[in-house]
C-alpha positions, 0 to 999 in steps of 0.5 A: 500500500502506498501511504501517500507520505512522499514529500509531506513534512512532519514534526515528531517531538520526543523523537531522539529515542523510543516510540518517537524515533521509531515513528520518525524513522518510518516516516522518513523511510516512506519519503516524508521530510522529517524534523525531530525534537528532543532535549538531549542535543547530542543524542538528538543530532545522532538520531537525526543523522541516522534517518536524514532528519532535521534535529531541533532540540527544545524542552517542551515543558517550557511554555514558550518552547512549542511555538518556537519549535514549530516555527523552526520546523516549518522553516526547515521543512518549508511548511508542515503537514504532519504533527506528532505530539509525543513526550516522555511520561511522568514518573511512577508514584502513588497519589499521596506521594505527589505534590502540586508541583509534580502534577503541574510538571506532568500537565506541562509535559504530557498535556499542555505541550500538545495544546501548544504544539497544535495551536502553533502548527494550525496556520501551517496545517490549514495550508496543507492538503494532508494535515494530520495531528497525532498525540501519543498517549498510553493505553493507561487512559482506558485501563489505569496502570498501578502507580502511574496515576500522573500518566493515567490522569494527564494523558487522558486529557490529551485524548480528550483534546484530540477528540475535541479538535477532530470535531472542531478542525474536521471541517477544515480537513485537519484530522486529529487522532490519539494512539495508545501504546501498551508495554513496548521495548523502550527505555521508559518501560525499562525504567518503570519495570526497574522501579517496580522491581526495586519497590517489591524486592524482585527482578526486572525479569520477574516483573516483566513476566508478571506484566505479560500474563495480562497480554494475550500476545504474551510479549512486549511490542517492538517500537517498529510495531507501534510506528507502523500503526502511528504512521498509518494514522498520520498518512493520507491512506487513513484519510477518513479516520479522525477522532479515534484513540487507537490502542496498540497494546497486544490486547492488554486493554480488556474493555470492548469500547 
């Protein structure tokens, strides 16, 4: 299938590694012009060089960073058609371990960054004939994960944002979707499993085996498996899909809707 991505211009945030990088890599392989963002300049530049992308370092937890990043991306790419709002997840913790500052940091990084990026990108998306926005969240918004109350709560707001924007911007031809990954082979998941193992006095291997008991496929996803779904949703091949929250979790979400 030709996804129709050749020549389209994409900005992918949180893309120096993990799910963001896998998505950017596949977009580039499909012929899109790609700019990637991350906080670690050296790592970002190495990642960009490997896939022929532009490296645009910025910390999206800072309020002014999103608008500046979008402007730099549009200048480098000659416009913008595709936007992937992705950010590192908030740290694991129980509710009574979190103060207001922790909640505010989570809101800034995992929700307001998507608000600011999309707002800044709108003039460019409105000029595009294939405009698409994708927010990377987590299957935890449908099935909360223990000790991840920040992610469970704040990422749900990002899903609500994309659903609302799909209604507001659909008449202008701008599609907005969310994608909800499950347990995937990334550094973030490794850190979560290590934190669980430390708290329980077990091993990472034991915690992984316990978690995978809930997965019908019996294993974690590979980043490229997530990327295939993400890139399809972004692409013109998915031109009649908007407002969805797609789980890519190996069947771990047990609900029917």
